[in-house]
N, CA, C and O atoms as a GROMACS GRO file, in nm:
protein
  360
    1MET      N    1   8.074  12.959  10.029
    1MET     CA    2   8.147  12.891   9.947
    1MET      C    3   8.132  12.949   9.787
    1MET      O    4   8.033  13.008   9.744
    2LEU      N    5   8.262  12.916   9.709
    2LEU     CA    6   8.251  12.964   9.569
    2LEU      C    7   8.186  12.875   9.471
    2LEU      O    8   8.171  12.909   9.354
    3GLN      N    9   8.139  12.735   9.530
    3GLN     CA   10   8.099  12.640   9.448
    3GLN      C   11   8.165  12.636   9.308
    3GLN      O   12   8.100  12.625   9.203
    4LYS      N   13   8.302  12.644   9.314
    4LYS     CA   14   8.384  12.589   9.206
    4LYS      C   15   8.425  12.462   9.195
    4LYS      O   16   8.474  12.404   9.292
    5ARG      N   17   8.410  12.399   9.068
    5ARG     CA   18   8.469  12.281   9.058
    5ARG      C   19   8.623  12.257   9.032
    5ARG      O   20   8.664  12.316   8.931
    6VAL      N   21   8.690  12.205   9.081
    6VAL     CA   22   8.830  12.167   9.058
    6VAL      C   23   8.898  12.040   9.052
    6VAL      O   24   8.854  11.942   9.111
    7GLU      N   25   9.001  12.039   8.988
    7GLU     CA   26   9.048  11.912   8.956
    7GLU      C   27   9.216  11.886   9.008
    7GLU      O   28   9.320  11.940   8.971
    8ALA      N   29   9.192  11.795   9.094
    8ALA     CA   30   9.375  11.775   9.122
    8ALA      C   31   9.430  11.656   9.057
    8ALA      O   32   9.398  11.538   9.067
    9ARG      N   33   9.522  11.717   8.987
    9ARG     CA   34   9.619  11.623   8.898
    9ARG      C   35   9.742  11.622   8.983
    9ARG      O   36   9.810  11.719   9.016
   10CYS      N   37   9.760  11.474   9.017
   10CYS     CA   38   9.850  11.422   9.134
   10CYS      C   39   9.945  11.356   9.031
   10CYS      O   40   9.908  11.305   8.926
   11HIS      N   41  10.078  11.366   9.078
   11HIS     CA   42  10.186  11.293   8.973
   11HIS      C   43  10.301  11.218   9.102
   11HIS      O   44  10.404  11.158   9.071
   12LYS      N   45  10.269  11.233   9.198
   12LYS     CA   46  10.369  11.161   9.288
   12LYS      C   47  10.311  11.138   9.429
   12LYS      O   48  10.198  11.183   9.447
   13LYS      N   49  10.372  11.076   9.529
   13LYS     CA   50  10.335  11.070   9.680
   13LYS      C   51  10.467  11.120   9.722
   13LYS      O   52  10.571  11.096   9.661
   14ASP      N   53  10.455  11.198   9.839
   14ASP     CA   54  10.564  11.250   9.916
   14ASP      C   55  10.620  11.132   9.999
   14ASP      O   56  10.570  11.020   9.993
   15ARG      N   57  10.744  11.167  10.089
   15ARG     CA   58  10.789  11.047  10.177
   15ARG      C   59  10.699  11.024  10.299
   15ARG      O   60  10.725  10.933  10.378
   16TYR      N   61  10.586  11.110  10.315
   16TYR     CA   62  10.467  11.063  10.380
   16TYR      C   63  10.384  10.989  10.327
   16TYR      O   64  10.301  10.954  10.411
   17GLY      N   65  10.364  10.947  10.227
   17GLY     CA   66  10.248  10.908  10.159
   17GLY      C   67  10.141  10.979  10.121
   17GLY      O   68  10.038  10.914  10.103
   18ARG      N   69  10.139  11.112  10.102
   18ARG     CA   70  10.068  11.220  10.069
   18ARG      C   71  10.083  11.242   9.910
   18ARG      O   72  10.193  11.258   9.856
   19GLU      N   73   9.956  11.242   9.839
   19GLU     CA   74   9.960  11.282   9.706
   19GLU      C   75   9.979  11.424   9.689
   19GLU      O   76   9.917  11.508   9.754
   20VAL      N   77  10.085  11.458   9.578
   20VAL     CA   78  10.135  11.567   9.562
   20VAL      C   79  10.071  11.613   9.418
   20VAL      O   80  10.102  11.561   9.311
   21CYS      N   81   9.979  11.717   9.436
   21CYS     CA   82   9.906  11.753   9.313
   21CYS      C   83   9.926  11.902   9.258
   21CYS      O   84   9.997  11.981   9.320
   22ALA      N   85   9.877  11.930   9.168
   22ALA     CA   86   9.852  12.070   9.094
   22ALA      C   87   9.712  12.079   9.087
   22ALA      O   88   9.660  11.973   9.052
   23VAL      N   89   9.625  12.184   9.111
   23VAL     CA   90   9.488  12.198   9.132
   23VAL      C   91   9.465  12.274   9.017
   23VAL      O   92   9.550  12.358   8.986
   24TYR      N   93   9.342  12.255   8.933
   24TYR     CA   94   9.310  12.346   8.835
   24TYR      C   95   9.171  12.378   8.858
   24TYR      O   96   9.097  12.297   8.914
   25GLU      N   97   9.137  12.471   8.824
   25GLU     CA   98   8.967  12.515   8.813
   25GLU      C   99   8.976  12.538   8.646
   25GLU      O  100   9.028  12.637   8.594
   26GLY      N  101   8.924  12.446   8.585
   26GLY     CA  102   8.915  12.448   8.443
   26GLY      C  103   9.046  12.442   8.389
   26GLY      O  104   9.113  12.346   8.424
   27LEU      N  105   9.108  12.542   8.293
   27LEU     CA  106   9.248  12.546   8.261
   27LEU      C  107   9.329  12.634   8.343
   27LEU      O  108   9.448  12.652   8.316
   28ARG      N  109   9.273  12.687   8.438
   28ARG     CA  110   9.353  12.771   8.539
   28ARG      C  111   9.427  12.696   8.631
   28ARG      O  112   9.364  12.620   8.705
   29ASP      N  113   9.548  12.702   8.641
   29ASP     CA  114   9.644  12.662   8.743
   29ASP      C  115   9.633  12.738   8.888
   29ASP      O  116   9.690  12.845   8.908
   30VAL      N  117   9.570  12.685   8.967
   30VAL     CA  118   9.533  12.734   9.093
   30VAL      C  119   9.659  12.810   9.172
   30VAL      O  120   9.654  12.926   9.210
   31GLY      N  121   9.782  12.715   9.191
   31GLY     CA  122   9.874  12.733   9.262
   31GLY      C  123   9.947  12.861   9.193
   31GLY      O  124  10.003  12.946   9.262
   32LEU      N  125   9.943  12.868   9.056
   32LEU     CA  126   9.998  12.962   8.988
   32LEU      C  127   9.950  13.090   8.994
   32LEU      O  128  10.018  13.192   8.987
   33GLU      N  129   9.809  13.080   9.010
   33GLU     CA  130   9.738  13.221   9.039
   33GLU      C  131   9.799  13.282   9.173
   33GLU      O  132   9.848  13.394   9.186
   34GLU      N  133   9.784  13.163   9.288
   34GLU     CA  134   9.827  13.216   9.407
   34GLU      C  135   9.955  13.266   9.428
   34GLU      O  136   9.972  13.328   9.534
   35ILE      N  137  10.052  13.254   9.351
   35ILE     CA  138  10.194  13.302   9.330
   35ILE      C  139  10.171  13.428   9.278
   35ILE      O  140  10.223  13.524   9.334
   36ARG      N  141  10.085  13.449   9.154
   36ARG     CA  142  10.088  13.575   9.104
   36ARG      C  143   9.989  13.686   9.177
   36ARG      O  144   9.986  13.804   9.141
   37GLN      N  145   9.922  13.640   9.268
   37GLN     CA  146   9.859  13.718   9.379
   37GLN      C  147   9.964  13.771   9.506
   37GLN      O  148   9.938  13.858   9.589
   38GLY      N  149  10.087  13.693   9.496
   38GLY     CA  150  10.156  13.714   9.623
   38GLY      C  151  10.100  13.619   9.748
   38GLY      O  152  10.124  13.640   9.867
   39MET      N  153  10.039  13.534   9.707
   39MET     CA  154   9.976  13.451   9.807
   39MET      C  155  10.053  13.312   9.854
   39MET      O  156  10.015  13.240   9.946
   40ALA      N  157  10.158  13.292   9.779
   40ALA     CA  158  10.231  13.155   9.790
   40ALA      C  159  10.369  13.183   9.728
   40ALA      O  160  10.389  13.284   9.661
   41TRP      N  161  10.466  13.089   9.751
   41TRP     CA  162  10.592  13.069   9.712
   41TRP      C  163  10.587  12.988   9.596
   41TRP      O  164  10.492  12.913   9.577
   42HIS      N  165  10.693  12.999   9.508
   42HIS     CA  166  10.727  12.913   9.422
   42HIS      C  167  10.838  12.816   9.491
   42HIS      O  168  10.954  12.858   9.488
   43TYR      N  169  10.817  12.699   9.548
   43TYR     CA  170  10.881  12.620   9.619
   43TYR      C  171  11.006  12.593   9.547
   43TYR      O  172  10.975  12.525   9.450
   44LYS      N  173  11.133  12.613   9.548
   44LYS     CA  174  11.241  12.585   9.451
   44LYS      C  175  11.309  12.436   9.492
   44LYS      O  176  11.392  12.379   9.421
   45GLU      N  177  11.271  12.399   9.585
   45GLU     CA  178  11.342  12.290   9.597
   45GLU      C  179  11.301  12.186   9.532
   45GLU      O  180  11.380  12.094   9.510
   46TYR      N  181  11.160  12.179   9.486
   46TYR     CA  182  11.090  12.074   9.420
   46TYR      C  183  11.064  12.140   9.268
   46TYR      O  184  10.983  12.080   9.197
   47GLN      N  185  11.121  12.250   9.218
   47GLN     CA  186  11.109  12.290   9.080
   47GLN      C  187  11.160  12.200   8.958
   47GLN      O  188  11.111  12.211   8.846
   48HIS      N  189  11.245  12.126   8.986
   48HIS     CA  190  11.328  12.049   8.890
   48HIS      C  191  11.217  11.922   8.876
   48HIS      O  192  11.243  11.847   8.782
   49GLU      N  193  11.122  11.894   8.939
   49GLU     CA  194  11.012  11.797   8.908
   49GLU      C  195  10.893  11.848   8.815
   49GLU      O  196  10.797  11.778   8.782
   50GLN      N  197  10.915  11.997   8.771
   50GLN     CA  198  10.835  12.057   8.689
   50GLN      C  199  10.890  12.090   8.532
   50GLN      O  200  10.999  12.130   8.489
   51PRO      N  201  10.772  12.058   8.471
   51PRO     CA  202  10.822  12.068   8.330
   51PRO      C  203  10.896  12.241   8.310
   51PRO      O  204  10.860  12.344   8.366
   52THR      N  205  10.995  12.223   8.220
   52THR     CA  206  11.069  12.352   8.218
   52THR      C  207  10.971  12.496   8.194
   52THR      O  208  10.993  12.605   8.248
   53GLN      N  209  10.860  12.466   8.102
   53GLN     CA  210  10.772  12.571   8.104
   53GLN      C  211  10.725  12.623   8.191
   53GLN      O  212  10.732  12.746   8.202
   54ASP      N  213  10.659  12.540   8.285
   54ASP     CA  214  10.575  12.565   8.410
   54ASP      C  215  10.684  12.644   8.503
   54ASP      O  216  10.659  12.751   8.558
   55ARG      N  217  10.825  12.565   8.514
   55ARG     CA  218  10.901  12.638   8.588
   55ARG      C  219  10.937  12.761   8.560
   55ARG      O  220  10.958  12.836   8.655
   56LEU      N  221  10.951  12.806   8.432
   56LEU     CA  222  10.972  12.963   8.418
   56LEU      C  223  10.858  13.049   8.453
   56LEU      O  224  10.872  13.155   8.513
   57VAL      N  225  10.760  13.010   8.420
   57VAL     CA  226  10.647  13.071   8.434
   57VAL      C  227  10.628  13.105   8.582
   57VAL      O  228  10.599  13.220   8.615
   58TYR      N  229  10.644  13.008   8.672
   58TYR     CA  230  10.595  13.027   8.797
   58TYR      C  231  10.731  13.114   8.894
   58TYR      O  232  10.718  13.180   8.997
   59ARG      N  233  10.846  13.088   8.824
   59ARG     CA  234  10.961  13.198   8.837
   59ARG      C  235  10.907  13.325   8.818
   59ARG      O  236  10.875  13.403   8.908
   60ASP      N  237  10.899  13.344   8.692
   60ASP     CA  238  10.874  13.495   8.652
   60ASP      C  239  10.739  13.574   8.707
   60ASP      O  240  10.718  13.695   8.717
   61GLU      N  241  10.653  13.456   8.739
   61GLU     CA  242  10.532  13.536   8.806
   61GLU      C  243  10.581  13.543   8.996
   61GLU      O  244  10.521  13.612   9.078
   62GLU      N  245  10.657  13.488   9.016
   62GLU     CA  246  10.692  13.516   9.159
   62GLU      C  247  10.758  13.636   9.143
   62GLU      O  248  10.718  13.726   9.217
   63GLU      N  249  10.864  13.666   9.053
   63GLU     CA  250  10.952  13.776   9.059
   63GLU      C  251  10.852  13.896   9.043
   63GLU      O  252  10.873  13.999   9.106
   64SER      N  253  10.754  13.884   8.965
   64SER     CA  254  10.654  13.991   8.920
   64SER      C  255  10.610  14.030   9.039
   64SER      O  256  10.637  14.144   9.076
   65ALA      N  257  10.536  13.946   9.119
   65ALA     CA  258  10.470  13.960   9.248
   65ALA      C  259  10.540  14.028   9.371
   65ALA      O  260  10.489  14.106   9.452
   66LYS      N  261  10.702  13.969   9.365
   66LYS     CA  262  10.788  14.047   9.464
   66LYS      C  263  10.781  14.206   9.404
   66LYS      O  264  10.736  14.298   9.472
   67ALA      N  265  10.827  14.222   9.281
   67ALA     CA  266  10.835  14.343   9.225
   67ALA      C  267  10.711  14.460   9.249
   67ALA      O  268  10.717  14.582   9.267
   68ARG      N  269  10.622  14.387   9.243
   68ARG     CA  270  10.474  14.454   9.265
   68ARG      C  271  10.450  14.483   9.428
   68ARG      O  272  10.369  14.567   9.467
   69ARG      N  273  10.518  14.417   9.500
   69ARG     CA  274  10.490  14.410   9.616
   69ARG      C  275  10.355  14.390   9.665
   69ARG      O  276  10.291  14.458   9.745
   70VAL      N  277  10.328  14.296   9.612
   70VAL     CA  278  10.163  14.247   9.646
   70VAL      C  279  10.174  14.118   9.753
   70VAL      O  280  10.272  14.044   9.761
   71GLY      N  281  10.071  14.109   9.820
   71GLY     CA  282  10.034  13.977   9.903
   71GLY      C  283  10.175  13.961  10.019
   71GLY      O  284  10.200  14.059  10.088
   72LEU      N  285  10.228  13.885  10.028
   72LEU     CA  286  10.330  13.869  10.122
   72LEU      C  287  10.440  13.935  10.101
   72LEU      O  288  10.518  13.944  10.195
   73TRP      N  289  10.469  13.988   9.992
   73TRP     CA  290  10.563  14.059   9.956
   73TRP      C  291  10.590  14.193   9.985
   73TRP      O  292  10.687  14.261   9.951
   74LYS      N  293  10.444  14.237  10.085
   74LYS     CA  294  10.431  14.346  10.129
   74LYS      C  295  10.528  14.349  10.219
   74LYS      O  296  10.608  14.442  10.210
   75ASP      N  297  10.543  14.268  10.307
   75ASP     CA  298  10.625  14.234  10.432
   75ASP      C  299  10.787  14.245  10.369
   75ASP      O  300  10.832  14.190  10.269
   76PRO      N  301  10.855  14.332  10.463
   76PRO     CA  302  10.983  14.342  10.407
   76PRO      C  303  11.098  14.221  10.422
   76PRO      O  304  11.211  14.214  10.373
   77LYS      N  305  11.034  14.139  10.500
   77LYS     CA  306  11.117  14.023  10.545
   77LYS      C  307  11.011  13.891  10.562
   77LYS      O  308  10.994  13.841  10.673
   78PRO      N  309  10.950  13.848  10.456
   78PRO     CA  310  10.873  13.731  10.470
   78PRO      C  311  10.920  13.624  10.494
   78PRO      O  312  11.034  13.602  10.454
   79VAL      N  313  10.847  13.519  10.569
   79VAL     CA  314  10.915  13.407  10.634
   79VAL      C  315  10.850  13.287  10.524
   79VAL      O  316  10.729  13.267  10.511
   80PRO      N  317  10.945  13.221  10.460
   80PRO     CA  318  10.889  13.104  10.373
   80PRO      C  319  10.835  12.990  10.488
   80PRO      O  320  10.902  12.968  10.588
   81PRO      N  321  10.716  12.926  10.462
   81PRO     CA  322  10.666  12.866  10.536
   81PRO      C  323  10.735  12.736  10.569
   81PRO      O  324  10.701  12.676  10.670
   82TRP      N  325  10.843  12.684  10.482
   82TRP     CA  326  10.937  12.595  10.537
   82TRP      C  327  11.040  12.644  10.636
   82TRP      O  328  11.092  12.575  10.724
   83GLU      N  329  11.057  12.744  10.616
   83GLU     CA  330  11.153  12.810  10.715
   83GLU      C  331  11.095  12.831  10.876
   83GLU      O  332  11.158  12.817  10.981
   84TRP      N  333  10.937  12.873  10.855
   84TRP     CA  334  10.865  12.908  10.978
   84TRP      C  335  10.848  12.751  11.041
   84TRP      O  336  10.855  12.736  11.162
   85ARG      N  337  10.825  12.640  10.955
   85ARG     CA  338  10.810  12.503  10.988
   85ARG      C  339  10.942  12.458  11.113
   85ARG      O  340  10.937  12.416  11.228
   86ARG      N  341  11.041  12.489  11.032
   86ARG     CA  342  11.172  12.456  11.107
   86ARG      C  343  11.231  12.548  11.225
   86ARG      O  344  11.322  12.509  11.299
   87ARG      N  345  11.177  12.656  11.235
   87ARG     CA  346  11.192  12.743  11.351
   87ARG      C  347  11.099  12.717  11.458
   87ARG      O  348  11.132  12.728  11.576
   88THR      N  349  10.993  12.684  11.423
   88THR     CA  350  10.909  12.654  11.523
   88THR      C  351  10.871  12.510  11.554
   88THR      O  352  10.799  12.488  11.652
   89GLY      N  353  10.917  12.401  11.470
   89GLY     CA  354  10.891  12.265  11.492
   89GLY      C  355  10.776  12.200  11.475
   89GLY      O  356  10.758  12.085  11.516
   90LYS      N  357  10.654  12.300  11.383
   90LYS     CA  358  10.548  12.253  11.332
   90LYS      C  359  10.539  12.217  11.242
   90LYS      O  360  10.430  12.174  11.204
   0.00000   0.00000   0.00000
């Protein structure tokens, strides 16, 4: 384990009653870092809930990861998790 302290900043509950949070390690946004490295998608269905500046940064970092073909963007046809769940029923 990396033994790092993180903070979950939760801002709402989803329709199943689960907390929706942003995770930070110090000042670093862990979700944004995942997007930068091509390890995650910017889930645009809920981007309207983000502050404008965050939404723009997430968008730009995802586009940069795609252009660099890193992480999941190495795959010519990556399947977003929401589509995979819909297809598989999981």
